[in-house]
Steps between C-alpha positions, in 0.01 A plus 500: 500500500778286361414611146512866605839453665629320192380783276659761723824303512502468121434872456775589746749265336410625150555861605827408668620314189411798280683741728803270504499461122479874447769567757734270309427698185474850635784616723422828673474776413204410284416775258193608315151372452544720197741247348519156663142521620367594158700225330356249746147621426558478125664156524208356699255658257680356196505154656122522544411641157357263243663473156258739329558775756876447484491527122307828512725644771805404296355656184439830679838509674680441168327815373630710792792734412707366793457127427865458397616685811307257718655199329848645543437549872354152538824340378493120496121489534464645149626191318253268673182704470524863383132579560520374858823693559348819360183455709707478819729793414208713380360480853761749623496728195271763662760535778798493264375802305524715814875521429481478121595832333263427211213566741397796713301567818212739446528807720870438562667468160462643154309264273715279278397421141286192443689208350350245259266258673433717805192719549728745682803486729338591834605284796154508660634487852158524662376181332689277745302570816197648669515689831197392702511645852539252785420748777335810350390781731128574506545776244654264245285254309611147419547598136852449363751781547684420178593218263329324210571127525132418550397689188790380287447131575151538353610718209792282393292184523232658283761599244636146479149360457395755238496338153522848345826594676806474279790273587728787603249617761461149636875441499542814711219402739614145576825574691314762701224257593749227597679749723199665659342170601815444706494852643136462604600212729767695689330638816691828495401572140144562614515702820613810686508573872518824695823540695539669838535838329173455313664435161428209269784251495487443121459121479737455794782684322515757782536231771859412593561159657788314661532161332741268687445233234690698238858572604573699184194725527401504867300821455252528214149623442207278586396497134847384393489227765178361354631533144805294598320198642453278189869483407809663348481705182726259311262202546478322162560163338493183708492690829182674381355166389576343839344792689185480285469125560532560874229767498265295285543197728390695808237743371197369307314688231262752664130520421403723205492870589516848349775768508309711752506202735875459461552865587266477798684191626829690481348803672374283786839333535665842509278594792539176693851376424720740300615729781722380787357568846635799686510876487750762394681591180692170485364148550686171544418181313459213746550133406125441529416796277764397245371144468138611473585763238699251295213250508256771387733606218545142379126438506419825320756431227351155440145636498600768251650240266192280502266795458702645214474167317124491553462858385700453180316179418171685522624803307640290219183287490698179545263211557749217545504372861789656685763329710397475864 
């Protein structure tokens, strides 16, 4: 009994220390799993890659047309380790191109001409998610409504492992894979729920919440709330390093698993923990819900980083024992 109490006390204290460390780093409002969260995932992955996998990742990223852009954005990190800096910045590239005029959204924009090093300039907006119903009516099957993240995780991994694929194809695939591993661990990138009017809520983007923990943005969508949990969009440098050390100290490497399992975990979390209790068009975030959501987000970011490292090691056929 004493051992159990000691373990529970340690776990509670570790979680409290992590929350305190991140609060010191991340003043509210915290913005964007699509930036800070992805950098955290990439940083943890890089720390857990062995030298052979790092070398191959660096070789591919140097062949990407936007390598120099990533180094410019990374700033002081570039001088210390340009491959590491590019790996971290590449993690948000699939989100950055949403506002990049070189690229276009199929069905919304006219196609832009392909530039050297790119297969085309499509933004591939439906690669980031999969809408799996949480509460389908009897006439709707459990099959996804939309989204391709499940298919693309498999396709991109196969491309990186294919010895016949040229370096340009692999250089294009790697930032996407880094990014989508992170997206697959965000609960509201895998789900959809029917609202009171019988419409799908589009990954929680149609759910408005009151968030008393963010004085600057007290009303946001539920999806944006979850995106914001890992930290502010500017998180880089030593603050990023400190946040990664805090996450790695609390969350151990998960057991080996496959992308479908990651997506299913996120889908289950969306059903059990992603929506605040209550009814109506607006919901309020309680202190209990906020703390639970933040713990889930921290854990999922750490899991994504470890799993990305394992995946890249396997894809690059690196046999050297990895850091644990």
